[in-house]
LOKOL-996305 format. One record per atom (N, C-alpha, C): residue number from 1; residue in one letter; atom name; x negated, y, z negated. Coordinates in steps of 0.1 Angstrom, whole numbers, plus 5000, padded with zeros to 4 digits. Last residue first. Example, Ala and Ser with C-alpha at 12.3 -4.5 7.8 and 13.67 -1.06 7.14 Angstrom:
<nodes>
node i->2, aa->s, at->N, xx->4872, yy->4978, zz->4929
node i->2, aa->s, at->CA, xx->4863, yy->4989, zz->4929
node i->2, aa->s, at->C, xx->4871, yy->5000, zz->4921
node i->1, aa->a, at->N, xx->4868, yy->4943, zz->4922
node i->1, aa->a, at->CA, xx->4877, yy->4955, zz->4922
node i->1, aa->a, at->C, xx->4868, yy->4967, zz->4922
</nodes>
This chain:
<nodes>
node i->116, aa->i, at->N, xx->9585, yy->7892, zz->0723
node i->116, aa->i, at->CA, xx->9578, yy->7881, zz->0717
node i->116, aa->i, at->C, xx->9574, yy->7871, zz->0727
node i->115, aa->k, at->N, xx->9586, yy->7926, zz->0720
node i->115, aa->k, at->CA, xx->9586, yy->7915, zz->0730
node i->115, aa->k, at->C, xx->9578, yy->7904, zz->0724
node i->114, aa->t, at->N, xx->9607, yy->7942, zz->0696
node i->114, aa->t, at->CA, xx->9593, yy->7937, zz->0700
node i->114, aa->t, at->C, xx->9595, yy->7926, zz->0710
node i->113, aa->s, at->N, xx->9632, yy->7950, zz->0689
node i->113, aa->s, at->CA, xx->9624, yy->7959, zz->0698
node i->113, aa->s, at->C, xx->9611, yy->7953, zz->0703
node i->112, aa->e, at->N, xx->9642, yy->7930, zz->0672
node i->112, aa->e, at->CA, xx->9649, yy->7933, zz->0685
node i->112, aa->e, at->C, xx->9641, yy->7941, zz->0694
node i->111, aa->l, at->N, xx->9624, yy->7931, zz->0651
node i->111, aa->l, at->CA, xx->9626, yy->7919, zz->0658
node i->111, aa->l, at->C, xx->9632, yy->7921, zz->0672
node i->110, aa->v, at->N, xx->9628, yy->7958, zz->0642
node i->110, aa->v, at->CA, xx->9614, yy->7954, zz->0647
node i->110, aa->v, at->C, xx->9616, yy->7941, zz->0655
node i->109, aa->n, at->N, xx->9655, yy->7957, zz->0634
node i->109, aa->n, at->CA, xx->9651, yy->7966, zz->0645
node i->109, aa->n, at->C, xx->9637, yy->7962, zz->0651
node i->108, aa->a, at->N, xx->9654, yy->7939, zz->0613
node i->108, aa->a, at->CA, xx->9662, yy->7936, zz->0625
node i->108, aa->a, at->C, xx->9658, yy->7945, zz->0637
node i->107, aa->l, at->N, xx->9638, yy->7954, zz->0595
node i->107, aa->l, at->CA, xx->9633, yy->7941, zz->0600
node i->107, aa->l, at->C, xx->9641, yy->7937, zz->0613
node i->106, aa->t, at->N, xx->9655, yy->7976, zz->0591
node i->106, aa->t, at->CA, xx->9641, yy->7978, zz->0597
node i->106, aa->t, at->C, xx->9636, yy->7965, zz->0603
node i->105, aa->d, at->N, xx->9678, yy->7964, zz->0579
node i->105, aa->d, at->CA, xx->9679, yy->7971, zz->0591
node i->105, aa->d, at->C, xx->9665, yy->7973, zz->0598
node i->104, aa->v, at->N, xx->9666, yy->7952, zz->0556
node i->104, aa->v, at->CA, xx->9673, yy->7944, zz->0565
node i->104, aa->v, at->C, xx->9674, yy->7951, zz->0579
node i->103, aa->y, at->N, xx->9656, yy->7976, zz->0543
node i->103, aa->y, at->CA, xx->9647, yy->7965, zz->0547
node i->103, aa->y, at->C, xx->9653, yy->7956, zz->0557
node i->102, aa->s, at->N, xx->9679, yy->7991, zz->0538
node i->102, aa->s, at->CA, xx->9669, yy->7996, zz->0548
node i->102, aa->s, at->C, xx->9659, yy->7985, zz->0552
node i->101, aa->s, at->N, xx->9711, yy->7978, zz->0535
node i->101, aa->s, at->CA, xx->9697, yy->7976, zz->0531
node i->101, aa->s, at->C, xx->9688, yy->7982, zz->0542
node i->100, aa->g, at->N, xx->9743, yy->7987, zz->0522
node i->100, aa->g, at->CA, xx->9734, yy->7982, zz->0532
node i->100, aa->g, at->C, xx->9720, yy->7982, zz->0527
node i->99, aa->h, at->N, xx->9751, yy->7999, zz->0497
node i->99, aa->h, at->CA, xx->9756, yy->8004, zz->0510
node i->99, aa->h, at->C, xx->9747, yy->8000, zz->0522
node i->98, aa->p, at->N, xx->9761, yy->7985, zz->0467
node i->98, aa->p, at->CA, xx->9751, yy->7986, zz->0477
node i->98, aa->p, at->C, xx->9757, yy->7990, zz->0490
node i->97, aa->q, at->N, xx->9775, yy->8005, zz->0441
node i->97, aa->q, at->CA, xx->9777, yy->7996, zz->0452
node i->97, aa->q, at->C, xx->9766, yy->7997, zz->0462
node i->96, aa->e, at->N, xx->9757, yy->8008, zz->0409
node i->96, aa->e, at->CA, xx->9764, yy->8013, zz->0421
node i->96, aa->e, at->C, xx->9766, yy->8003, zz->0432
node i->95, aa->s, at->N, xx->9744, yy->7992, zz->0391
node i->95, aa->s, at->CA, xx->9757, yy->7997, zz->0387
node i->95, aa->s, at->C, xx->9764, yy->8003, zz->0399
node i->94, aa->i, at->N, xx->9728, yy->7961, zz->0398
node i->94, aa->i, at->CA, xx->9728, yy->7975, zz->0398
node i->94, aa->i, at->C, xx->9742, yy->7980, zz->0396
node i->93, aa->a, at->N, xx->9709, yy->7932, zz->0395
node i->93, aa->a, at->CA, xx->9722, yy->7938, zz->0391
node i->93, aa->a, at->C, xx->9720, yy->7953, zz->0390
node i->92, aa->g, at->N, xx->9688, yy->7929, zz->0424
node i->92, aa->g, at->CA, xx->9691, yy->7926, zz->0410
node i->92, aa->g, at->C, xx->9704, yy->7933, zz->0407
node i->91, aa->r, at->N, xx->9696, yy->7917, zz->0457
node i->91, aa->r, at->CA, xx->9691, yy->7927, zz->0447
node i->91, aa->r, at->C, xx->9695, yy->7922, zz->0433
node i->90, aa->r, at->N, xx->9688, yy->7905, zz->0488
node i->90, aa->r, at->CA, xx->9693, yy->7901, zz->0475
node i->90, aa->r, at->C, xx->9687, yy->7911, zz->0465
node i->89, aa->s, at->N, xx->9698, yy->7904, zz->0522
node i->89, aa->s, at->CA, xx->9692, yy->7912, zz->0511
node i->89, aa->s, at->C, xx->9697, yy->7907, zz->0498
node i->88, aa->e, at->N, xx->9691, yy->7884, zz->0550
node i->88, aa->e, at->CA, xx->9700, yy->7887, zz->0539
node i->88, aa->e, at->C, xx->9692, yy->7894, zz->0528
node i->87, aa->i, at->N, xx->9692, yy->7876, zz->0583
node i->87, aa->i, at->CA, xx->9684, yy->7883, zz->0573
node i->87, aa->i, at->C, xx->9694, yy->7888, zz->0562
node i->86, aa->r, at->N, xx->9689, yy->7850, zz->0606
node i->86, aa->r, at->CA, xx->9698, yy->7856, zz->0596
node i->86, aa->r, at->C, xx->9690, yy->7863, zz->0585
node i->85, aa->v, at->N, xx->9685, yy->7844, zz->0639
node i->85, aa->v, at->CA, xx->9679, yy->7849, zz->0627
node i->85, aa->v, at->C, xx->9689, yy->7855, zz->0618
node i->84, aa->r, at->N, xx->9683, yy->7820, zz->0664
node i->84, aa->r, at->CA, xx->9692, yy->7828, zz->0656
node i->84, aa->r, at->C, xx->9686, yy->7831, zz->0643
node i->83, aa->s, at->N, xx->9666, yy->7818, zz->0695
node i->83, aa->s, at->CA, xx->9666, yy->7816, zz->0681
node i->83, aa->s, at->C, xx->9677, yy->7825, zz->0674
node i->82, aa->a, at->N, xx->9657, yy->7802, zz->0726
node i->82, aa->a, at->CA, xx->9665, yy->7812, zz->0718
node i->82, aa->a, at->C, xx->9665, yy->7808, zz->0704
node i->81, aa->n, at->N, xx->9651, yy->7785, zz->0748
node i->81, aa->n, at->CA, xx->9641, yy->7796, zz->0743
node i->81, aa->n, at->C, xx->9649, yy->7806, zz->0736
node i->80, aa->e, at->N, xx->9673, yy->7764, zz->0744
node i->80, aa->e, at->CA, xx->9660, yy->7763, zz->0749
node i->80, aa->e, at->C, xx->9651, yy->7774, zz->0745
node i->79, aa->g, at->N, xx->9691, yy->7767, zz->0712
node i->79, aa->g, at->CA, xx->9690, yy->7765, zz->0726
node i->79, aa->g, at->C, xx->9675, yy->7764, zz->0731
node i->78, aa->h, at->N, xx->9683, yy->7779, zz->0687
node i->78, aa->h, at->CA, xx->9696, yy->7780, zz->0692
node i->78, aa->h, at->C, xx->9696, yy->7779, zz->0708
node i->77, aa->n, at->N, xx->9666, yy->7772, zz->0657
node i->77, aa->n, at->CA, xx->9666, yy->7771, zz->0672
node i->77, aa->n, at->C, xx->9681, yy->7771, zz->0677
node i->76, aa->e, at->N, xx->9668, yy->7796, zz->0630
node i->76, aa->e, at->CA, xx->9671, yy->7783, zz->0636
node i->76, aa->e, at->C, xx->9671, yy->7783, zz->0651
node i->75, aa->i, at->N, xx->9657, yy->7811, zz->0601
node i->75, aa->i, at->CA, xx->9656, yy->7810, zz->0616
node i->75, aa->i, at->C, xx->9659, yy->7796, zz->0620
node i->74, aa->t, at->N, xx->9664, yy->7833, zz->0575
node i->74, aa->t, at->CA, xx->9665, yy->7819, zz->0580
node i->74, aa->t, at->C, xx->9665, yy->7819, zz->0595
node i->73, aa->v, at->N, xx->9653, yy->7851, zz->0549
node i->73, aa->v, at->CA, xx->9654, yy->7851, zz->0563
node i->73, aa->v, at->C, xx->9654, yy->7836, zz->0567
node i->72, aa->r, at->N, xx->9659, yy->7872, zz->0523
node i->72, aa->r, at->CA, xx->9659, yy->7858, zz->0526
node i->72, aa->r, at->C, xx->9662, yy->7858, zz->0541
node i->71, aa->l, at->N, xx->9643, yy->7896, zz->0503
node i->71, aa->l, at->CA, xx->9649, yy->7892, zz->0516
node i->71, aa->l, at->C, xx->9648, yy->7878, zz->0517
node i->70, aa->r, at->N, xx->9649, yy->7916, zz->0474
node i->70, aa->r, at->CA, xx->9643, yy->7904, zz->0480
node i->70, aa->r, at->C, xx->9651, yy->7901, zz->0494
node i->69, aa->e, at->N, xx->9641, yy->7945, zz->0456
node i->69, aa->e, at->CA, xx->9650, yy->7938, zz->0466
node i->69, aa->e, at->C, xx->9642, yy->7926, zz->0472
node i->68, aa->s, at->N, xx->9638, yy->7954, zz->0421
node i->68, aa->s, at->CA, xx->9632, yy->7950, zz->0434
node i->68, aa->s, at->C, xx->9643, yy->7944, zz->0443
node i->67, aa->n, at->N, xx->9638, yy->7967, zz->0397
node i->67, aa->n, at->CA, xx->9649, yy->7968, zz->0406
node i->67, aa->n, at->C, xx->9646, yy->7964, zz->0420
node i->66, aa->v, at->N, xx->9603, yy->7966, zz->0398
node i->66, aa->v, at->CA, xx->9614, yy->7970, zz->0390
node i->66, aa->v, at->C, xx->9626, yy->7973, zz->0400
node i->65, aa->l, at->N, xx->9585, yy->7958, zz->0419
node i->65, aa->l, at->CA, xx->9586, yy->7950, zz->0407
node i->65, aa->l, at->C, xx->9599, yy->7953, zz->0400
node i->64, aa->g, at->N, xx->9583, yy->7954, zz->0456
node i->64, aa->g, at->CA, xx->9583, yy->7961, zz->0443
node i->64, aa->g, at->C, xx->9585, yy->7952, zz->0431
node i->63, aa->f, at->N, xx->9599, yy->7930, zz->0475
node i->63, aa->f, at->CA, xx->9594, yy->7944, zz->0475
node i->63, aa->f, at->C, xx->9595, yy->7950, zz->0461
node i->62, aa->g, at->N, xx->9597, yy->7897, zz->0489
node i->62, aa->g, at->CA, xx->9601, yy->7907, zz->0480
node i->62, aa->g, at->C, xx->9594, yy->7920, zz->0481
node i->61, aa->a, at->N, xx->9610, yy->7868, zz->0507
node i->61, aa->a, at->CA, xx->9601, yy->7879, zz->0505
node i->61, aa->a, at->C, xx->9606, yy->7889, zz->0495
node i->60, aa->e, at->N, xx->9612, yy->7837, zz->0521
node i->60, aa->e, at->CA, xx->9617, yy->7845, zz->0509
node i->60, aa->e, at->C, xx->9606, yy->7856, zz->0507
node i->59, aa->i, at->N, xx->9622, yy->7820, zz->0550
node i->59, aa->i, at->CA, xx->9613, yy->7829, zz->0544
node i->59, aa->i, at->C, xx->9620, yy->7836, zz->0532
node i->58, aa->a, at->N, xx->9626, yy->7791, zz->0570
node i->58, aa->a, at->CA, xx->9630, yy->7799, zz->0558
node i->58, aa->a, at->C, xx->9619, yy->7807, zz->0553
node i->57, aa->g, at->N, xx->9623, yy->7769, zz->0587
node i->57, aa->g, at->CA, xx->9626, yy->7782, zz->0592
node i->57, aa->g, at->C, xx->9632, yy->7791, zz->0581
node i->56, aa->a, at->N, xx->9614, yy->7744, zz->0581
node i->56, aa->a, at->CA, xx->9628, yy->7747, zz->0578
node i->56, aa->a, at->C, xx->9632, yy->7761, zz->0583
node i->55, aa->t, at->N, xx->9588, yy->7747, zz->0590
node i->55, aa->t, at->CA, xx->9596, yy->7737, zz->0596
node i->55, aa->t, at->C, xx->9611, yy->7739, zz->0593
node i->54, aa->r, at->N, xx->9578, yy->7769, zz->0575
node i->54, aa->r, at->CA, xx->9579, yy->7770, zz->0589
node i->54, aa->r, at->C, xx->9588, yy->7760, zz->0595
node i->53, aa->d, at->N, xx->9586, yy->7785, zz->0547
node i->53, aa->d, at->CA, xx->9586, yy->7771, zz->0552
node i->53, aa->d, at->C, xx->9589, yy->7771, zz->0567
node i->52, aa->g, at->N, xx->9575, yy->7805, zz->0521
node i->52, aa->g, at->CA, xx->9576, yy->7804, zz->0536
node i->52, aa->g, at->C, xx->9576, yy->7789, zz->0540
node i->51, aa->q, at->N, xx->9578, yy->7827, zz->0495
node i->51, aa->q, at->CA, xx->9579, yy->7813, zz->0500
node i->51, aa->q, at->C, xx->9581, yy->7814, zz->0515
node i->50, aa->y, at->N, xx->9569, yy->7854, zz->0494
node i->50, aa->y, at->CA, xx->9568, yy->7845, zz->0482
node i->50, aa->y, at->C, xx->9568, yy->7830, zz->0486
node i->49, aa->v, at->N, xx->9555, yy->7878, zz->0511
node i->49, aa->v, at->CA, xx->9562, yy->7866, zz->0513
node i->49, aa->v, at->C, xx->9559, yy->7856, zz->0502
node i->48, aa->h, at->N, xx->9559, yy->7912, zz->0503
node i->48, aa->h, at->CA, xx->9551, yy->7900, zz->0500
node i->48, aa->h, at->C, xx->9560, yy->7888, zz->0503
node i->47, aa->g, at->N, xx->9560, yy->7942, zz->0523
node i->47, aa->g, at->CA, xx->9565, yy->7933, zz->0514
node i->47, aa->g, at->C, xx->9555, yy->7921, zz->0512
node i->46, aa->g, at->N, xx->9557, yy->7962, zz->0542
node i->46, aa->g, at->CA, xx->9549, yy->7963, zz->0530
node i->46, aa->g, at->C, xx->9553, yy->7953, zz->0519
node i->45, aa->l, at->N, xx->9569, yy->7964, zz->0567
node i->45, aa->l, at->CA, xx->9577, yy->7967, zz->0555
node i->45, aa->l, at->C, xx->9569, yy->7968, zz->0542
node i->44, aa->v, at->N, xx->9547, yy->7958, zz->0584
node i->44, aa->v, at->CA, xx->9556, yy->7970, zz->0587
node i->44, aa->v, at->C, xx->9564, yy->7974, zz->0574
node i->43, aa->d, at->N, xx->9533, yy->7936, zz->0573
node i->43, aa->d, at->CA, xx->9526, yy->7948, zz->0579
node i->43, aa->d, at->C, xx->9535, yy->7960, zz->0581
node i->42, aa->e, at->N, xx->9551, yy->7918, zz->0561
node i->42, aa->e, at->CA, xx->9539, yy->7921, zz->0555
node i->42, aa->e, at->C, xx->9533, yy->7934, zz->0560
node i->41, aa->i, at->N, xx->9573, yy->7916, zz->0579
node i->41, aa->i, at->CA, xx->9575, yy->7918, zz->0565
node i->41, aa->i, at->C, xx->9563, yy->7923, zz->0558
node i->40, aa->a, at->N, xx->9560, yy->7912, zz->0604
node i->40, aa->a, at->CA, xx->9568, yy->7924, zz->0602
node i->40, aa->a, at->C, xx->9570, yy->7927, zz->0587
node i->39, aa->s, at->N, xx->9549, yy->7886, zz->0599
node i->39, aa->s, at->CA, xx->9540, yy->7898, zz->0602
node i->39, aa->s, at->C, xx->9547, yy->7911, zz->0600
node i->38, aa->v, at->N, xx->9572, yy->7871, zz->0595
node i->38, aa->v, at->CA, xx->9562, yy->7872, zz->0584
node i->38, aa->v, at->C, xx->9553, yy->7884, zz->0587
node i->37, aa->c, at->N, xx->9584, yy->7875, zz->0621
node i->37, aa->c, at->CA, xx->9591, yy->7879, zz->0608
node i->37, aa->c, at->C, xx->9581, yy->7881, zz->0597
node i->36, aa->r, at->N, xx->9565, yy->7863, zz->0638
node i->36, aa->r, at->CA, xx->9568, yy->7877, zz->0639
node i->36, aa->r, at->C, xx->9575, yy->7882, zz->0627
node i->35, aa->d, at->N, xx->9566, yy->7836, zz->0630
node i->35, aa->d, at->CA, xx->9554, yy->7844, zz->0628
node i->35, aa->d, at->C, xx->9556, yy->7859, zz->0629
node i->34, aa->y, at->N, xx->9593, yy->7831, zz->0637
node i->34, aa->y, at->CA, xx->9589, yy->7830, zz->0623
node i->34, aa->y, at->C, xx->9576, yy->7838, zz->0621
node i->33, aa->v, at->N, xx->9592, yy->7834, zz->0664
node i->33, aa->v, at->CA, xx->9600, yy->7843, zz->0657
node i->33, aa->v, at->C, xx->9596, yy->7843, zz->0642
node i->32, aa->l, at->N, xx->9576, yy->7812, zz->0671
node i->32, aa->l, at->CA, xx->9571, yy->7826, zz->0674
node i->32, aa->l, at->C, xx->9579, yy->7836, zz->0666
node i->31, aa->a, at->N, xx->9593, yy->7791, zz->0663
node i->31, aa->a, at->CA, xx->9580, yy->7793, zz->0657
node i->31, aa->a, at->C, xx->9574, yy->7807, zz->0659
node i->30, aa->a, at->N, xx->9616, yy->7794, zz->0679
node i->30, aa->a, at->CA, xx->9617, yy->7797, zz->0665
node i->30, aa->a, at->C, xx->9604, yy->7798, zz->0658
node i->29, aa->d, at->N, xx->9612, yy->7812, zz->0710
node i->29, aa->d, at->CA, xx->9611, yy->7800, zz->0702
node i->29, aa->d, at->C, xx->9610, yy->7803, zz->0687
node i->28, aa->a, at->N, xx->9635, yy->7838, zz->0720
node i->28, aa->a, at->CA, xx->9621, yy->7833, zz->0718
node i->28, aa->a, at->C, xx->9622, yy->7820, zz->0710
node i->27, aa->p, at->N, xx->9656, yy->7860, zz->0720
node i->27, aa->p, at->CA, xx->9652, yy->7851, zz->0731
node i->27, aa->p, at->C, xx->9638, yy->7847, zz->0730
node i->26, aa->i, at->N, xx->9676, yy->7861, zz->0692
node i->26, aa->i, at->CA, xx->9663, yy->7865, zz->0697
node i->26, aa->i, at->C, xx->9659, yy->7855, zz->0708
node i->25, aa->e, at->N, xx->9703, yy->7873, zz->0676
node i->25, aa->e, at->CA, xx->9699, yy->7863, zz->0686
node i->25, aa->e, at->C, xx->9687, yy->7868, zz->0693
node i->24, aa->l, at->N, xx->9709, yy->7880, zz->0641
node i->24, aa->l, at->CA, xx->9704, yy->7883, zz->0654
node i->24, aa->l, at->C, xx->9702, yy->7871, zz->0663
node i->23, aa->t, at->N, xx->9728, yy->7892, zz->0615
node i->23, aa->t, at->CA, xx->9724, yy->7880, zz->0623
node i->23, aa->t, at->C, xx->9720, yy->7885, zz->0636
node i->22, aa->r, at->N, xx->9724, yy->7908, zz->0583
node i->22, aa->r, at->CA, xx->9725, yy->7909, zz->0597
node i->22, aa->r, at->C, xx->9721, yy->7895, zz->0604
node i->21, aa->a, at->N, xx->9736, yy->7920, zz->0551
node i->21, aa->a, at->CA, xx->9730, yy->7910, zz->0560
node i->21, aa->a, at->C, xx->9732, yy->7913, zz->0574
node i->20, aa->p, at->N, xx->9740, yy->7927, zz->0516
node i->20, aa->p, at->CA, xx->9739, yy->7932, zz->0530
node i->20, aa->p, at->C, xx->9731, yy->7922, zz->0539
node i->19, aa->f, at->N, xx->9759, yy->7911, zz->0495
node i->19, aa->f, at->CA, xx->9746, yy->7908, zz->0501
node i->19, aa->f, at->C, xx->9746, yy->7915, zz->0515
node i->18, aa->l, at->N, xx->9783, yy->7922, zz->0485
node i->18, aa->l, at->CA, xx->9773, yy->7916, zz->0476
node i->18, aa->l, at->C, xx->9759, yy->7915, zz->0482
node i->17, aa->a, at->N, xx->9801, yy->7950, zz->0487
node i->17, aa->a, at->CA, xx->9793, yy->7941, zz->0495
node i->17, aa->a, at->C, xx->9782, yy->7935, zz->0487
node i->16, aa->v, at->N, xx->9833, yy->7959, zz->0477
node i->16, aa->v, at->CA, xx->9819, yy->7955, zz->0472
node i->16, aa->v, at->C, xx->9813, yy->7946, zz->0482
node i->15, aa->g, at->N, xx->9859, yy->7964, zz->0485
node i->15, aa->g, at->CA, xx->9848, yy->7972, zz->0491
node i->15, aa->g, at->C, xx->9834, yy->7969, zz->0486
node i->14, aa->p, at->N, xx->9875, yy->7960, zz->0453
node i->14, aa->p, at->CA, xx->9875, yy->7961, zz->0468
node i->14, aa->p, at->C, xx->9864, yy->7969, zz->0473
node i->13, aa->p, at->N, xx->9860, yy->7941, zz->0427
node i->13, aa->p, at->CA, xx->9865, yy->7954, zz->0432
node i->13, aa->p, at->C, xx->9865, yy->7954, zz->0447
node i->12, aa->r, at->N, xx->9871, yy->7909, zz->0419
node i->12, aa->r, at->CA, xx->9860, yy->7917, zz->0425
node i->12, aa->r, at->C, xx->9866, yy->7930, zz->0430
node i->11, aa->e, at->N, xx->9887, yy->7899, zz->0389
node i->11, aa->e, at->CA, xx->9888, yy->7903, zz->0404
node i->11, aa->e, at->C, xx->9876, yy->7911, zz->0408
node i->10, aa->v, at->N, xx->9896, yy->7875, zz->0367
node i->10, aa->v, at->CA, xx->9885, yy->7885, zz->0371
node i->10, aa->v, at->C, xx->9886, yy->7887, zz->0386
node i->9, aa->r, at->N, xx->9914, yy->7859, zz->0353
node i->9, aa->r, at->CA, xx->9919, yy->7869, zz->0363
node i->9, aa->r, at->C, xx->9908, yy->7880, zz->0365
node i->8, aa->l, at->N, xx->9907, yy->7837, zz->0339
node i->8, aa->l, at->CA, xx->9905, yy->7850, zz->0333
node i->8, aa->l, at->C, xx->9910, yy->7862, zz->0341
node i->7, aa->w, at->N, xx->9915, yy->7818, zz->0358
node i->7, aa->w, at->CA, xx->9921, yy->7818, zz->0345
node i->7, aa->w, at->C, xx->9919, yy->7831, zz->0338
node i->6, aa->r, at->N, xx->9898, yy->7825, zz->0380
node i->6, aa->r, at->CA, xx->9913, yy->7825, zz->0381
node i->6, aa->r, at->C, xx->9920, yy->7826, zz->0368
node i->5, aa->r, at->N, xx->9873, yy->7821, zz->0368
node i->5, aa->r, at->CA, xx->9877, yy->7834, zz->0373
node i->5, aa->r, at->C, xx->9892, yy->7835, zz->0375
node i->4, aa->l, at->N, xx->9875, yy->7793, zz->0361
node i->4, aa->l, at->CA, xx->9874, yy->7803, zz->0351
node i->4, aa->l, at->C, xx->9877, yy->7817, zz->0356
node i->3, aa->f, at->N, xx->9876, yy->7782, zz->0387
node i->3, aa->f, at->CA, xx->9887, yy->7780, zz->0377
node i->3, aa->f, at->C, xx->9887, yy->7791, zz->0366
node i->2, aa->r, at->N, xx->9851, yy->7788, zz->0397
node i->2, aa->r, at->CA, xx->9863, yy->7794, zz->0403
node i->2, aa->r, at->C, xx->9875, yy->7793, zz->0394
node i->1, aa->m, at->N, xx->9836, yy->7772, zz->0381
node i->1, aa->m, at->CA, xx->9834, yy->7787, zz->0380
node i->1, aa->m, at->C, xx->9846, yy->7793, zz->0386
</nodes>
């Protein structure tokens, strides 16, 4: 694929952010953070968890049907009582540039503000 892009000289426009994302450090065990993420996605954001794997620390969630946004959350243990959470937004093809994601920001704010 990279060969074709170089050969065709296809350049990505400057300033295009493909996947709005945030990374957090949460002072809690990964299992507790996983439960809190699922709860926040369903109760606060009104989303649906399509795939969840507690042992791998992976969550796939979605919102709406048309031009829907999907969240991918990965949770990994990062020491004795600490976890690293990566929240990424995935969207369908849209003509305008994405300027962040309210779902990513809201989930990050809920995780940072809640005592776990």
